[in-house]
Every structure is written in structure tokens, then in C-alpha cells.
C-alpha distance (Angstrom), angle and dihedral (degrees) to the residues before:
residue distance angle dihedral
M1 . . .
S2 3.80 . .
K3 3.81 114.1 .
I4 3.81 94.4 -165.8
P5 3.83 116.6 64.6
F6 3.80 94.2 -116.3
S7 3.77 117.5 169.9
K8 3.81 112.4 -107.4
I9 3.80 88.4 -113.3
I10 3.82 118.3 47.3
A11 3.79 124.4 -154.6
G12 3.80 111.4 -127.2
T13 3.80 111.4 -149.3
M14 3.82 100.6 -166.7
T15 3.82 93.2 107.2
W16 3.81 96.1 40.2
G17 3.80 91.9 84.7
I18 3.80 135.6 42.3
W19 3.82 92.6 -47.6
G20 3.78 88.5 67.4
K21 3.77 136.9 -7.4
N22 3.83 93.2 2.0
C23 3.79 92.2 -141.5
N24 3.78 119.7 -160.9
T25 3.80 121.4 -134.4
E26 3.80 95.0 -87.5
Q27 3.80 92.2 48.5
M28 3.79 92.0 50.4
I29 3.79 91.1 50.3
S30 3.80 88.9 50.8
L31 3.82 91.1 51.0
M32 3.81 91.0 49.3
N33 3.78 91.9 51.6
T34 3.80 92.0 46.2
C35 3.80 88.2 54.7
L36 3.79 93.6 48.5
D37 3.81 93.0 45.5
S38 3.81 89.6 55.2
G39 3.81 95.6 44.5
I40 3.80 100.5 -98.7
T41 3.80 106.4 132.4
A42 3.82 103.1 159.7
F43 3.81 123.9 84.4
D44 3.80 121.7 -164.9
H45 3.81 119.5 -148.6
A46 3.79 140.1 164.7
D47 3.77 127.1 -159.7
I48 3.82 90.9 -122.5
Y49 3.82 97.5 55.0
G50 3.76 111.3 120.9
G51 3.80 89.9 8.9
Y52 3.81 90.1 -62.5
T53 3.83 93.6 -43.7
T54 3.82 109.5 93.5
E55 3.80 97.0 73.7
K56 3.79 90.3 55.6
D57 3.81 92.6 47.6
F58 3.80 90.4 49.1
G59 3.80 91.2 47.4
K60 3.79 91.8 53.4
A61 3.80 90.2 51.0
F62 3.79 92.5 45.1
S63 3.79 92.4 51.9
Q64 3.80 90.8 52.0
S65 3.80 94.6 43.0
K66 3.81 94.0 70.2
I67 3.81 87.9 -141.4
D68 3.80 111.2 159.6
R69 3.81 108.4 -107.9
S70 3.79 90.7 -141.7
A71 3.82 89.3 59.4
I72 3.81 94.1 64.0
Q73 3.79 140.0 46.9
L74 3.79 122.2 -137.3
I75 3.80 122.0 -154.8
S76 3.78 125.2 -174.3
K77 3.79 138.8 172.9
C78 3.77 134.7 -146.4
G79 3.78 140.1 -179.3
I80 3.82 105.6 77.5
Q81 3.80 112.4 107.7
M82 3.79 106.3 -158.5
L83 3.76 132.3 -166.7
S84 3.79 100.4 -105.0
E85 3.77 141.1 141.8
N86 3.80 84.0 -117.2
R87 3.81 93.2 59.5
N88 3.79 132.5 49.2
N89 3.81 95.6 -134.8
K90 3.79 125.2 145.7
I91 3.81 94.3 -163.8
K92 3.80 136.1 8.7
H93 3.79 108.7 -94.9
Y94 3.80 145.4 143.5
Q95 3.79 127.0 -98.7
Y96 3.80 124.6 -169.2
S97 3.78 106.1 159.5
R98 3.80 116.2 141.5
D99 3.80 93.3 -110.5
Y100 3.80 93.9 45.9
I101 3.79 94.4 52.0
I102 3.80 90.8 49.4
A103 3.81 93.3 45.9
S104 3.81 91.7 47.8
A105 3.79 92.3 51.1
E106 3.78 91.7 48.0
Q107 3.82 90.9 49.5
S108 3.80 90.1 51.3
L109 3.80 89.1 52.8
K110 3.80 90.4 53.6
N111 3.80 92.4 46.0
L112 3.80 94.2 47.9
Q113 3.82 91.8 42.2
T114 3.77 93.2 -129.3
D115 3.81 136.2 121.7
Y116 3.79 95.7 -132.4
L117 3.78 145.9 16.6
D118 3.77 116.6 -130.8
L119 3.80 88.2 -147.9
L120 3.80 136.4 11.0
L121 3.81 118.5 -163.3
L122 3.80 130.7 -168.3
H123 3.80 99.6 -125.3
R124 3.82 102.3 -143.9
P125 3.81 132.5 -4.9
S126 3.78 119.7 -98.7
P127 3.81 124.6 -153.5
L128 3.81 86.9 -138.4
M129 3.82 98.2 51.6
Q130 3.79 116.0 124.3
A131 3.79 118.3 -150.4
D132 3.82 92.1 -147.4
E133 3.79 93.5 58.3
I134 3.79 92.8 44.0
A135 3.79 91.1 51.1
E136 3.81 92.8 48.5
A137 3.80 91.1 51.9
V138 3.80 93.8 46.9
E139 3.80 92.5 47.2
K140 3.80 92.5 51.9
L141 3.80 93.2 46.5
K142 3.79 90.9 49.9
I143 3.80 95.0 45.5
T144 3.80 91.0 51.7
G145 3.80 91.0 48.1
K146 3.78 93.6 -120.1
V147 3.82 93.8 119.4
L148 3.80 123.9 30.2
D149 3.80 99.0 -168.6
F150 3.79 140.8 8.6
G151 3.78 138.3 -140.2
V152 3.78 146.0 140.8
S153 3.78 139.1 -115.1
N154 3.81 129.4 -136.9
F155 3.82 92.3 0.8
T156 3.80 122.6 149.3
P157 3.83 120.8 -132.8
S158 3.81 91.6 -100.4
Q159 3.80 92.1 49.8
C160 3.80 89.4 50.3
N161 3.80 89.5 49.9
L162 3.79 90.2 53.1
V163 3.81 93.6 53.6
E164 3.80 91.2 42.4
T165 3.80 90.8 61.2
K166 3.81 83.9 78.1
T167 3.82 109.4 19.5
K168 3.81 138.0 14.2
I169 3.80 119.6 -100.8
N170 3.80 112.3 -151.1
Y171 3.83 99.7 175.8
N172 3.78 139.1 31.7
Q173 3.80 118.8 -172.0
I174 3.80 108.8 -154.4
E175 3.77 138.9 165.8
F176 3.80 108.8 -96.2
S177 3.79 133.8 152.1
I178 3.79 143.7 128.2
T179 3.83 87.6 -76.2
N180 3.82 95.0 43.6
L181 3.80 105.4 51.9
E182 3.80 97.0 154.8
P183 3.84 98.3 105.5
M184 3.79 88.4 56.9
L185 3.81 91.4 51.8
D186 3.82 105.1 35.1
G187 3.80 96.9 57.1
S188 3.82 97.5 -101.8
L189 3.80 96.4 119.1
D190 3.81 91.0 39.5
H191 3.80 89.2 53.3
M192 3.80 91.8 50.6
Q193 3.79 92.6 51.2
T194 3.81 91.0 47.2
N195 3.81 92.6 49.6
R196 3.81 97.7 38.9
I197 3.79 93.5 -113.8
T198 3.80 114.4 151.3
P199 3.81 111.6 -135.0
M200 3.77 122.4 -137.8
C201 3.79 118.3 -173.1
W202 3.77 130.8 -150.8
S203 3.81 123.9 -155.2
P204 3.82 89.7 24.2
L205 3.81 93.5 174.9
G206 3.78 91.3 52.7
T207 3.78 116.7 -165.5
V208 3.81 96.5 -39.4
F209 3.80 94.9 113.8
R210 3.81 96.1 30.0
D211 3.80 104.6 51.6
D212 3.79 120.8 55.1
N213 3.78 98.7 -153.3
E214 3.80 136.5 123.1
Q215 3.80 93.3 -88.6
S216 3.81 93.2 52.4
Q217 3.79 91.1 46.0
R218 3.81 91.8 52.1
I219 3.80 92.2 47.5
Q220 3.80 94.0 46.5
K221 3.80 91.6 49.7
T222 3.81 91.5 52.7
A223 3.81 93.2 40.8
D224 3.80 90.6 50.8
E225 3.80 90.8 53.0
L226 3.81 91.1 49.6
A227 3.79 91.6 44.3
S228 3.79 88.2 59.2
K229 3.79 91.2 47.5
Y230 3.82 95.6 49.0
E231 3.82 94.5 33.9
V232 3.80 97.3 -124.4
S233 3.82 135.1 104.6
N234 3.78 120.7 -81.7
D235 3.81 94.6 -109.0
I236 3.82 89.0 57.7
I237 3.81 88.4 53.8
L238 3.81 90.2 56.0
L239 3.81 91.1 51.3
A240 3.81 90.9 47.7
W241 3.81 87.8 53.1
I242 3.82 89.1 58.5
L243 3.80 93.4 44.9
K244 3.81 90.1 54.8
H245 3.81 91.1 68.1
P246 3.83 112.6 103.6
A247 3.81 93.2 -131.2
G248 3.81 88.8 79.6
I249 3.81 95.8 -122.5
L250 3.82 117.4 -163.4
P251 3.84 110.1 -148.3
V252 3.81 116.4 -140.9
C253 3.81 105.4 -147.3
G254 3.78 114.1 -160.2
T255 3.79 100.8 -164.8
S256 3.80 121.2 129.7
D257 3.80 92.1 -168.8
K258 3.81 110.4 114.6
K259 3.81 95.1 -150.7
R260 3.80 92.2 52.1
L261 3.81 92.2 44.8
A262 3.78 90.7 52.5
N263 3.82 91.7 56.3
L264 3.82 102.2 42.0
M265 3.80 96.6 92.3
Q266 3.82 89.5 61.4
A267 3.79 85.1 83.4
T268 3.80 91.0 67.6
K269 3.81 91.2 61.0
I270 3.81 96.7 54.7
E271 3.79 117.7 100.9
M272 3.78 97.1 -159.8
E273 3.77 113.6 -154.4
I274 3.79 114.8 -121.8
E275 3.81 94.8 -117.4
D276 3.80 90.1 51.6
W277 3.81 89.2 52.3
F278 3.79 91.5 52.1
S279 3.80 91.4 45.2
L280 3.81 88.9 63.2
W281 3.81 92.3 46.7
T282 3.81 88.9 50.3
A283 3.82 90.6 48.7
S284 3.80 89.6 52.6
T285 3.81 96.8 49.7
G286 3.78 96.2 34.6
N287 3.80 89.7 -133.8
D288 3.78 137.7 85.8
V289 3.79 114.2 -104.6
P290 3.83 112.4 -89.7
């Protein structure tokens, strides 16, 4: 369903800057090349990452990397107004006026040192957003060639429907993983398939390796068994589980570890058997399917 030729795994850059590994220019260039060498060509950003600093750091590295712009895809998000020394905000809020969306996209272009974004996403839904203004902004950005495609992030089906009264949504980046099954059960992924919206998912490994609880232990035990069967690591198994879903979900993987980045695309080569897929779902819920 994707209109842009995104790689099936997307590199999330949130932890590349000061919110994570705090990579310098050379380290960012190295991460970019590791991604490209392994087949990951899409890079996911948001204006707020690093307190409005990570896009600029990435852009500096990209400009020095001599990587061909046509060889990669750049995604960014706008709409969250954070409390930051880089913004004069009194309270965290959302802003989706026509002029703000356009200005945010143009600032991202400057920061990333590129002429266009492959995809612009509205970062989180606002109760005050107006579909007319959103559509006007998107239309202008597309006409001027500054944004090739448009989508949203963390939007419910009804919120997508509201925006789609005025302009087409082609992507929705949501939280989904083996420990966050809700989009598969509440109609979100069904809605995206019905409306030809390509899902992306953030935090695709969920809390499996963060929380030491009974659920994580069950999942890791099953994932370890499948990792042995398919001859990959257990995190690759959890990505392959997501890729098995017919909605065509594109996982956004936020690691800044070169070794892990180099292996992520292994997940795209696994043909997970249906019983193995359900064994992971069962491990997550702790119950057999109804």
C-alpha cells in the first residue's frame, strides 16, 4: 500500500541525538552508512527530537556524508509544541494551523539540509485541529514539492476519518508490538487496510526487553525457541512477527547500535509459520486464542 519506496524496516533517529547516544557527526554518518549497507533506506525524524536539535545534527552529518539524496527517504513529524529553550512555550501543547504546519515542514527541510521530505506526519492528534487548515497546508507543501506524501501519527480511526474528509492520509505511525496488541484488536489496523493507509509502528519490540515480568518471560522463552528454529536473534523474531501481519506494517526501530542496525533487515527474510505467529500472541496474552 505504500506509495513511497520505504525500506521494510525504518531507522528511528530519536536516540541518535541528545535524547540518547548523543552521536557526533562522524558517528551519525557511520550509522547512516550501516543502515544503507544493510538495506535500510528510510530515516524517521520529528522536529521535537533532542529538544528540537536532532534534525539539525542529522542534517549536518547527511550533508557531509555525500550520500545521494535519492537513495534515502526522510520522514518527519510536526505539531507538538514542547517546553524547550528553543521554543517560547508556556505549556506543552499541539498546534496544527495551516501556517504552523507549513513553517514546521520548512524548518525541518533546513535542519535536514534537503529540498523535500518524502513524508510529513502530524505527530499527535489535537482536539482543536481543523481538517480544512490541515488540508490547505498539505496541498501547498505538495504543490511546491516540499513534501511528497502525507500521514499522521498516533491517530485513532475516527481522527483519521476526520482529516480524510479534506485530504488523503497515506500513513499512520502507531505504537504496536507483541506487548501492545491493541491496534490489532480495536479496529485500528483493520481501518488502515480498509482505507489504504500504510501503518508504521514505533517501539516495535515493546517492553519485552525492558520489563522483567511474567509476560516478558513468556515471550522471551517463545522467541528464544523460534530464534533457534529460524537461526536469528530473538529481537528479529519479534520484528518478523509484526511483518507477518497483512496490513503491511513498517517497523520503526530506534536503536543506535550499529551491530543491531546491521541485522534488522533479517526479519524481512523470515517466512514465519502461522502456528509460530500464534505461539507468540499466546505468550503475550498468557491464554490460548478463544
